[in-house]
PDB file with one MODEL, atoms N, CA, C and O in Angstrom:
MODEL        1
ATOM      1  N   UNK A   1     157.692  61.339 130.296  1.00  0.00           N
ATOM      2  CA  UNK A   1     157.020  61.608 131.550  1.00  0.00           C
ATOM      3  C   UNK A   1     156.703  60.269 132.230  1.00  0.00           C
ATOM      4  O   UNK A   1     156.208  59.345 131.583  1.00  0.00           O
ATOM      5  N   UNK A   2     156.984  60.167 133.518  1.00  0.00           N
ATOM      6  CA  UNK A   2     156.847  58.904 134.226  1.00  0.00           C
ATOM      7  C   UNK A   2     155.406  58.642 134.646  1.00  0.00           C
ATOM      8  O   UNK A   2     154.858  57.586 134.332  1.00  0.00           O
ATOM      9  N   UNK A   3     154.792  59.572 135.342  1.00  0.00           N
ATOM     10  CA  UNK A   3     153.411  59.461 135.822  1.00  0.00           C
ATOM     11  C   UNK A   3     153.148  58.157 136.558  1.00  0.00           C
ATOM     12  O   UNK A   3     152.284  57.369 136.172  1.00  0.00           O
ATOM     13  N   UNK A   4     153.893  57.950 137.604  1.00  0.00           N
ATOM     14  CA  UNK A   4     153.748  56.757 138.433  1.00  0.00           C
ATOM     15  C   UNK A   4     152.604  56.987 139.419  1.00  0.00           C
ATOM     16  O   UNK A   4     152.707  57.870 140.270  1.00  0.00           O
ATOM     17  N   UNK A   5     151.514  56.215 139.328  1.00  0.00           N
ATOM     18  CA  UNK A   5     150.386  56.421 140.244  1.00  0.00           C
ATOM     19  C   UNK A   5     150.710  55.934 141.647  1.00  0.00           C
ATOM     20  O   UNK A   5     151.557  55.063 141.841  1.00  0.00           O
ATOM     21  N   UNK A   6     150.021  56.512 142.614  1.00  0.00           N
ATOM     22  CA  UNK A   6     150.184  56.081 143.999  1.00  0.00           C
ATOM     23  C   UNK A   6     148.819  56.178 144.679  1.00  0.00           C
ATOM     24  O   UNK A   6     148.081  57.142 144.477  1.00  0.00           O
ATOM     25  N   UNK A   7     148.499  55.185 145.473  1.00  0.00           N
ATOM     26  CA  UNK A   7     147.258  55.232 146.242  1.00  0.00           C
ATOM     27  C   UNK A   7     147.514  56.017 147.517  1.00  0.00           C
ATOM     28  O   UNK A   7     148.478  55.751 148.236  1.00  0.00           O
ATOM     29  N   UNK A   8     146.650  56.987 147.798  1.00  0.00           N
ATOM     30  CA  UNK A   8     146.728  57.769 149.028  1.00  0.00           C
ATOM     31  C   UNK A   8     145.360  57.733 149.694  1.00  0.00           C
ATOM     32  O   UNK A   8     144.360  57.407 149.055  1.00  0.00           O
ATOM     33  N   UNK A   9     145.320  58.067 150.977  1.00  0.00           N
ATOM     34  CA  UNK A   9     144.073  58.029 151.730  1.00  0.00           C
ATOM     35  C   UNK A   9     143.781  59.402 152.313  1.00  0.00           C
ATOM     36  O   UNK A   9     144.681  60.079 152.811  1.00  0.00           O
ATOM     37  N   UNK A  10     142.531  59.804 152.251  1.00  0.00           N
ATOM     38  CA  UNK A  10     142.099  61.061 152.852  1.00  0.00           C
ATOM     39  C   UNK A  10     141.883  60.790 154.337  1.00  0.00           C
ATOM     40  O   UNK A  10     141.130  59.886 154.701  1.00  0.00           O
ATOM     41  N   UNK A  11     142.551  61.580 155.208  1.00  0.00           N
ATOM     42  CA  UNK A  11     142.407  61.340 156.643  1.00  0.00           C
ATOM     43  C   UNK A  11     141.151  62.022 157.190  1.00  0.00           C
ATOM     44  O   UNK A  11     140.426  62.685 156.447  1.00  0.00           O
ATOM     45  N   UNK A  12     140.903  61.862 158.461  1.00  0.00           N
ATOM     46  CA  UNK A  12     139.677  62.362 159.096  1.00  0.00           C
ATOM     47  C   UNK A  12     139.542  63.885 159.004  1.00  0.00           C
ATOM     48  O   UNK A  12     138.431  64.413 159.063  1.00  0.00           O
ATOM     49  N   UNK A  13     140.668  64.592 158.860  1.00  0.00           N
ATOM     50  CA  UNK A  13     140.600  66.051 158.748  1.00  0.00           C
ATOM     51  C   UNK A  13     140.543  66.513 157.294  1.00  0.00           C
ATOM     52  O   UNK A  13     140.562  67.714 157.023  1.00  0.00           O
ATOM     53  N   UNK A  14     140.472  65.555 156.349  1.00  0.00           N
ATOM     54  CA  UNK A  14     140.367  65.887 154.928  1.00  0.00           C
ATOM     55  C   UNK A  14     141.708  66.100 154.251  1.00  0.00           C
ATOM     56  O   UNK A  14     141.756  66.583 153.120  1.00  0.00           O
ATOM     57  N   UNK A  15     142.790  65.750 154.917  1.00  0.00           N
ATOM     58  CA  UNK A  15     144.112  65.960 154.343  1.00  0.00           C
ATOM     59  C   UNK A  15     144.629  64.705 153.655  1.00  0.00           C
ATOM     60  O   UNK A  15     144.276  63.579 154.008  1.00  0.00           O
ATOM     61  N   UNK A  16     145.484  64.943 152.652  1.00  0.00           N
ATOM     62  CA  UNK A  16     146.113  63.869 151.890  1.00  0.00           C
ATOM     63  C   UNK A  16     147.598  64.174 151.798  1.00  0.00           C
ATOM     64  O   UNK A  16     147.980  65.319 151.555  1.00  0.00           O
ATOM     65  N   UNK A  17     148.432  63.173 151.987  1.00  0.00           N
ATOM     66  CA  UNK A  17     149.868  63.334 151.774  1.00  0.00           C
ATOM     67  C   UNK A  17     150.189  62.865 150.367  1.00  0.00           C
ATOM     68  O   UNK A  17     149.941  61.712 150.014  1.00  0.00           O
ATOM     69  N   UNK A  18     150.740  63.764 149.569  1.00  0.00           N
ATOM     70  CA  UNK A  18     151.089  63.440 148.189  1.00  0.00           C
ATOM     71  C   UNK A  18     152.557  63.003 148.163  1.00  0.00           C
ATOM     72  O   UNK A  18     153.421  63.728 148.655  1.00  0.00           O
ATOM     73  N   UNK A  19     152.848  61.829 147.597  1.00  0.00           N
ATOM     74  CA  UNK A  19     154.225  61.353 147.555  1.00  0.00           C
ATOM     75  C   UNK A  19     155.164  62.336 146.847  1.00  0.00           C
ATOM     76  O   UNK A  19     154.784  62.984 145.872  1.00  0.00           O
ATOM     77  N   UNK A  20     156.399  62.434 147.360  1.00  0.00           N
ATOM     78  CA  UNK A  20     157.374  63.376 146.813  1.00  0.00           C
ATOM     79  C   UNK A  20     157.639  63.152 145.324  1.00  0.00           C
ATOM     80  O   UNK A  20     157.863  64.111 144.587  1.00  0.00           O
ATOM     81  N   UNK A  21     157.616  61.900 144.877  1.00  0.00           N
ATOM     82  CA  UNK A  21     157.848  61.625 143.466  1.00  0.00           C
ATOM     83  C   UNK A  21     156.799  62.262 142.568  1.00  0.00           C
ATOM     84  O   UNK A  21     157.120  62.779 141.498  1.00  0.00           O
ATOM     85  N   UNK A  22     155.557  62.224 143.001  1.00  0.00           N
ATOM     86  CA  UNK A  22     154.477  62.841 142.223  1.00  0.00           C
ATOM     87  C   UNK A  22     154.636  64.357 142.210  1.00  0.00           C
ATOM     88  O   UNK A  22     154.451  65.002 141.178  1.00  0.00           O
ATOM     89  N   UNK A  23     154.983  64.920 143.373  1.00  0.00           N
ATOM     90  CA  UNK A  23     155.214  66.366 143.434  1.00  0.00           C
ATOM     91  C   UNK A  23     156.367  66.767 142.518  1.00  0.00           C
ATOM     92  O   UNK A  23     156.282  67.767 141.805  1.00  0.00           O
ATOM     93  N   UNK A  24     157.442  65.985 142.541  1.00  0.00           N
ATOM     94  CA  UNK A  24     158.600  66.292 141.699  1.00  0.00           C
ATOM     95  C   UNK A  24     158.239  66.227 140.222  1.00  0.00           C
ATOM     96  O   UNK A  24     158.654  67.088 139.446  1.00  0.00           O
ATOM     97  N   UNK A  25     157.469  65.211 139.823  1.00  0.00           N
ATOM     98  CA  UNK A  25     157.039  65.096 138.418  1.00  0.00           C
ATOM     99  C   UNK A  25     156.240  66.311 137.989  1.00  0.00           C
ATOM    100  O   UNK A  25     156.309  66.734 136.835  1.00  0.00           O
ATOM    101  N   UNK A  26     155.470  66.880 138.933  1.00  0.00           N
ATOM    102  CA  UNK A  26     154.635  68.044 138.628  1.00  0.00           C
ATOM    103  C   UNK A  26     155.397  69.359 138.770  1.00  0.00           C
ATOM    104  O   UNK A  26     154.843  70.427 138.511  1.00  0.00           O
ATOM    105  N   UNK A  27     156.657  69.287 139.178  1.00  0.00           N
ATOM    106  CA  UNK A  27     157.441  70.505 139.347  1.00  0.00           C
ATOM    107  C   UNK A  27     157.084  71.261 140.618  1.00  0.00           C
ATOM    108  O   UNK A  27     157.270  72.476 140.691  1.00  0.00           O
ATOM    109  N   UNK A  28     156.574  70.551 141.619  1.00  0.00           N
ATOM    110  CA  UNK A  28     156.198  71.162 142.888  1.00  0.00           C
ATOM    111  C   UNK A  28     157.088  70.613 143.989  1.00  0.00           C
ATOM    112  O   UNK A  28     157.650  69.524 143.869  1.00  0.00           O
ATOM    113  N   UNK A  29     157.209  71.385 145.067  1.00  0.00           N
ATOM    114  CA  UNK A  29     157.944  70.898 146.230  1.00  0.00           C
ATOM    115  C   UNK A  29     157.296  71.454 147.486  1.00  0.00           C
ATOM    116  O   UNK A  29     156.318  72.198 147.412  1.00  0.00           O
ATOM    117  N   UNK A  30     157.839  71.093 148.630  1.00  0.00           N
ATOM    118  CA  UNK A  30     157.292  71.569 149.899  1.00  0.00           C
ATOM    119  C   UNK A  30     157.259  73.100 149.902  1.00  0.00           C
ATOM    120  O   UNK A  30     158.242  73.751 149.550  1.00  0.00           O
ATOM    121  N   UNK A  31     156.142  73.650 150.295  1.00  0.00           N
ATOM    122  CA  UNK A  31     155.984  75.100 150.343  1.00  0.00           C
ATOM    123  C   UNK A  31     155.415  75.718 149.074  1.00  0.00           C
ATOM    124  O   UNK A  31     155.153  76.920 149.039  1.00  0.00           O
ATOM    125  N   UNK A  32     155.220  74.914 148.027  1.00  0.00           N
ATOM    126  CA  UNK A  32     154.632  75.445 146.791  1.00  0.00           C
ATOM    127  C   UNK A  32     153.192  75.874 147.040  1.00  0.00           C
ATOM    128  O   UNK A  32     152.427  75.151 147.679  1.00  0.00           O
ATOM    129  N   UNK A  33     152.825  77.034 146.544  1.00  0.00           N
ATOM    130  CA  UNK A  33     151.444  77.507 146.640  1.00  0.00           C
ATOM    131  C   UNK A  33     150.662  76.926 145.467  1.00  0.00           C
ATOM    132  O   UNK A  33     151.054  77.094 144.312  1.00  0.00           O
ATOM    133  N   UNK A  34     149.561  76.245 145.760  1.00  0.00           N
ATOM    134  CA  UNK A  34     148.732  75.646 144.718  1.00  0.00           C
ATOM    135  C   UNK A  34     147.278  76.055 144.909  1.00  0.00           C
ATOM    136  O   UNK A  34     146.851  76.395 146.012  1.00  0.00           O
ATOM    137  N   UNK A  35     146.538  76.016 143.830  1.00  0.00           N
ATOM    138  CA  UNK A  35     145.102  76.241 143.833  1.00  0.00           C
ATOM    139  C   UNK A  35     144.452  74.876 143.642  1.00  0.00           C
ATOM    140  O   UNK A  35     144.799  74.148 142.711  1.00  0.00           O
ATOM    141  N   UNK A  36     143.515  74.526 144.512  1.00  0.00           N
ATOM    142  CA  UNK A  36     142.829  73.236 144.419  1.00  0.00           C
ATOM    143  C   UNK A  36     141.380  73.468 144.019  1.00  0.00           C
ATOM    144  O   UNK A  36     140.718  74.360 144.549  1.00  0.00           O
ATOM    145  N   UNK A  37     140.888  72.656 143.077  1.00  0.00           N
ATOM    146  CA  UNK A  37     139.486  72.757 142.686  1.00  0.00           C
ATOM    147  C   UNK A  37     138.993  71.416 142.151  1.00  0.00           C
ATOM    148  O   UNK A  37     139.774  70.577 141.703  1.00  0.00           O
ATOM    149  N   UNK A  38     137.687  71.244 142.210  1.00  0.00           N
ATOM    150  CA  UNK A  38     137.059  70.032 141.703  1.00  0.00           C
ATOM    151  C   UNK A  38     136.931  70.133 140.190  1.00  0.00           C
ATOM    152  O   UNK A  38     136.583  71.185 139.652  1.00  0.00           O
ATOM    153  N   UNK A  39     137.218  69.029 139.514  1.00  0.00           N
ATOM    154  CA  UNK A  39     137.084  68.970 138.061  1.00  0.00           C
ATOM    155  C   UNK A  39     136.120  67.853 137.683  1.00  0.00           C
ATOM    156  O   UNK A  39     136.332  67.118 136.719  1.00  0.00           O
ATOM    157  N   UNK A  40     135.048  67.751 138.476  1.00  0.00           N
ATOM    158  CA  UNK A  40     134.041  66.747 138.176  1.00  0.00           C
ATOM    159  C   UNK A  40     134.045  65.625 139.190  1.00  0.00           C
ATOM    160  O   UNK A  40     134.751  65.671 140.198  1.00  0.00           O
ATOM    161  N   UNK A  41     133.261  64.643 138.908  1.00  0.00           N
ATOM    162  CA  UNK A  41     133.040  63.525 139.809  1.00  0.00           C
ATOM    163  C   UNK A  41     134.330  62.765 140.099  1.00  0.00           C
ATOM    164  O   UNK A  41     134.879  62.106 139.216  1.00  0.00           O
ATOM    165  N   UNK A  42     134.814  62.859 141.339  1.00  0.00           N
ATOM    166  CA  UNK A  42     135.973  62.094 141.759  1.00  0.00           C
ATOM    167  C   UNK A  42     137.310  62.645 141.321  1.00  0.00           C
ATOM    168  O   UNK A  42     138.318  61.947 141.431  1.00  0.00           O
ATOM    169  N   UNK A  43     137.359  63.880 140.825  1.00  0.00           N
ATOM    170  CA  UNK A  43     138.627  64.422 140.341  1.00  0.00           C
ATOM    171  C   UNK A  43     138.895  65.760 141.012  1.00  0.00           C
ATOM    172  O   UNK A  43     138.040  66.646 141.016  1.00  0.00           O
ATOM    173  N   UNK A  44     140.094  65.901 141.582  1.00  0.00           N
ATOM    174  CA  UNK A  44     140.539  67.146 142.176  1.00  0.00           C
ATOM    175  C   UNK A  44     141.819  67.560 141.477  1.00  0.00           C
ATOM    176  O   UNK A  44     142.708  66.735 141.268  1.00  0.00           O
ATOM    177  N   UNK A  45     141.921  68.822 141.117  1.00  0.00           N
ATOM    178  CA  UNK A  45     143.080  69.338 140.398  1.00  0.00           C
ATOM    179  C   UNK A  45     143.853  70.274 141.317  1.00  0.00           C
ATOM    180  O   UNK A  45     143.267  71.101 142.015  1.00  0.00           O
ATOM    181  N   UNK A  46     145.168  70.136 141.309  1.00  0.00           N
ATOM    182  CA  UNK A  46     146.052  71.087 141.975  1.00  0.00           C
ATOM    183  C   UNK A  46     146.828  71.812 140.883  1.00  0.00           C
ATOM    184  O   UNK A  46     147.462  71.179 140.040  1.00  0.00           O
ATOM    185  N   UNK A  47     146.777  73.138 140.901  1.00  0.00           N
ATOM    186  CA  UNK A  47     147.522  73.940 139.922  1.00  0.00           C
ATOM    187  C   UNK A  47     148.471  74.849 140.662  1.00  0.00           C
ATOM    188  O   UNK A  47     148.110  75.411 141.696  1.00  0.00           O
ATOM    189  N   UNK A  48     149.672  75.004 140.155  1.00  0.00           N
ATOM    190  CA  UNK A  48     150.600  75.979 140.709  1.00  0.00           C
ATOM    191  C   UNK A  48     149.871  77.322 140.703  1.00  0.00           C
ATOM    192  O   UNK A  48     149.342  77.730 139.669  1.00  0.00           O
ATOM    193  N   UNK A  49     149.836  78.005 141.832  1.00  0.00           N
ATOM    194  CA  UNK A  49     149.058  79.237 141.961  1.00  0.00           C
ATOM    195  C   UNK A  49     149.460  80.273 140.923  1.00  0.00           C
ATOM    196  O   UNK A  49     148.596  80.939 140.353  1.00  0.00           O
ATOM    197  N   UNK A  50     150.742  80.418 140.670  1.00  0.00           N
ATOM    198  CA  UNK A  50     151.171  81.417 139.680  1.00  0.00           C
ATOM    199  C   UNK A  50     150.658  81.070 138.281  1.00  0.00           C
ATOM    200  O   UNK A  50     150.284  81.964 137.522  1.00  0.00           O
ATOM    201  N   UNK A  51     150.637  79.785 137.933  1.00  0.00           N
ATOM    202  CA  UNK A  51     150.113  79.370 136.623  1.00  0.00           C
ATOM    203  C   UNK A  51     148.618  79.648 136.530  1.00  0.00           C
ATOM    204  O   UNK A  51     148.136  80.136 135.508  1.00  0.00           O
ATOM    205  N   UNK A  52     147.880  79.337 137.601  1.00  0.00           N
ATOM    206  CA  UNK A  52     146.437  79.570 137.607  1.00  0.00           C
ATOM    207  C   UNK A  52     146.136  81.064 137.483  1.00  0.00           C
ATOM    208  O   UNK A  52     145.219  81.454 136.762  1.00  0.00           O
ATOM    209  N   UNK A  53     146.900  81.891 138.178  1.00  0.00           N
ATOM    210  CA  UNK A  53     146.690  83.336 138.108  1.00  0.00           C
ATOM    211  C   UNK A  53     146.999  83.861 136.708  1.00  0.00           C
ATOM    212  O   UNK A  53     146.273  84.712 136.194  1.00  0.00           O
ATOM    213  N   UNK A  54     148.063  83.366 136.090  1.00  0.00           N
ATOM    214  CA  UNK A  54     148.398  83.761 134.711  1.00  0.00           C
ATOM    215  C   UNK A  54     147.263  83.404 133.762  1.00  0.00           C
ATOM    216  O   UNK A  54     146.910  84.199 132.891  1.00  0.00           O
ATOM    217  N   UNK A  55     146.682  82.202 133.924  1.00  0.00           N
ATOM    218  CA  UNK A  55     145.566  81.795 133.079  1.00  0.00           C
ATOM    219  C   UNK A  55     144.386  82.738 133.251  1.00  0.00           C
ATOM    220  O   UNK A  55     143.759  83.128 132.266  1.00  0.00           O
ATOM    221  N   UNK A  56     144.074  83.111 134.492  1.00  0.00           N
ATOM    222  CA  UNK A  56     142.964  84.030 134.741  1.00  0.00           C
ATOM    223  C   UNK A  56     143.224  85.391 134.123  1.00  0.00           C
ATOM    224  O   UNK A  56     142.314  85.995 133.556  1.00  0.00           O
ATOM    225  N   UNK A  57     144.440  85.879 134.222  1.00  0.00           N
ATOM    226  CA  UNK A  57     144.785  87.193 133.667  1.00  0.00           C
ATOM    227  C   UNK A  57     144.745  87.220 132.149  1.00  0.00           C
ATOM    228  O   UNK A  57     144.509  88.266 131.544  1.00  0.00           O
ATOM    229  N   UNK A  58     144.976  86.062 131.537  1.00  0.00           N
ATOM    230  CA  UNK A  58     144.995  85.991 130.074  1.00  0.00           C
ATOM    231  C   UNK A  58     143.704  85.399 129.508  1.00  0.00           C
ATOM    232  O   UNK A  58     143.641  85.065 128.324  1.00  0.00           O
ATOM    233  N   UNK A  59     142.678  85.269 130.346  1.00  0.00           N
ATOM    234  CA  UNK A  59     141.365  84.843 129.890  1.00  0.00           C
ATOM    235  C   UNK A  59     141.222  83.375 129.585  1.00  0.00           C
ATOM    236  O   UNK A  59     140.266  82.981 128.917  1.00  0.00           O
ATOM    237  N   UNK A  60     142.136  82.555 130.051  1.00  0.00           N
ATOM    238  CA  UNK A  60     142.047  81.120 129.809  1.00  0.00           C
ATOM    239  C   UNK A  60     141.304  80.464 130.954  1.00  0.00           C
ATOM    240  O   UNK A  60     141.332  80.955 132.082  1.00  0.00           O
ATOM    241  N   UNK A  61     140.634  79.345 130.664  1.00  0.00           N
ATOM    242  CA  UNK A  61     139.932  78.602 131.710  1.00  0.00           C
ATOM    243  C   UNK A  61     140.919  77.814 132.535  1.00  0.00           C
ATOM    244  O   UNK A  61     141.961  77.390 132.034  1.00  0.00           O
ATOM    245  N   UNK A  62     140.589  77.613 133.824  1.00  0.00           N
ATOM    246  CA  UNK A  62     141.428  76.791 134.686  1.00  0.00           C
ATOM    247  C   UNK A  62     141.327  75.405 134.239  1.00  0.00           C
ATOM    248  O   UNK A  62     141.954  74.521 134.822  1.00  0.00           O
TER     249      UNK A  62
ENDMDL
END
């Protein structure tokens, strides 16, 4: 796994552009539905929506 970090900036409307390489490493592409949630101080998690829903249906924590 490569996990190449990239610095991004949150714009005035709260949006962030995630580099394509990071999306590709995560198995995501343009149009992917994701669930976003806070995972503590300074950490935001994006989960593929179908994976998050499967976890909820099977009683696993996000």
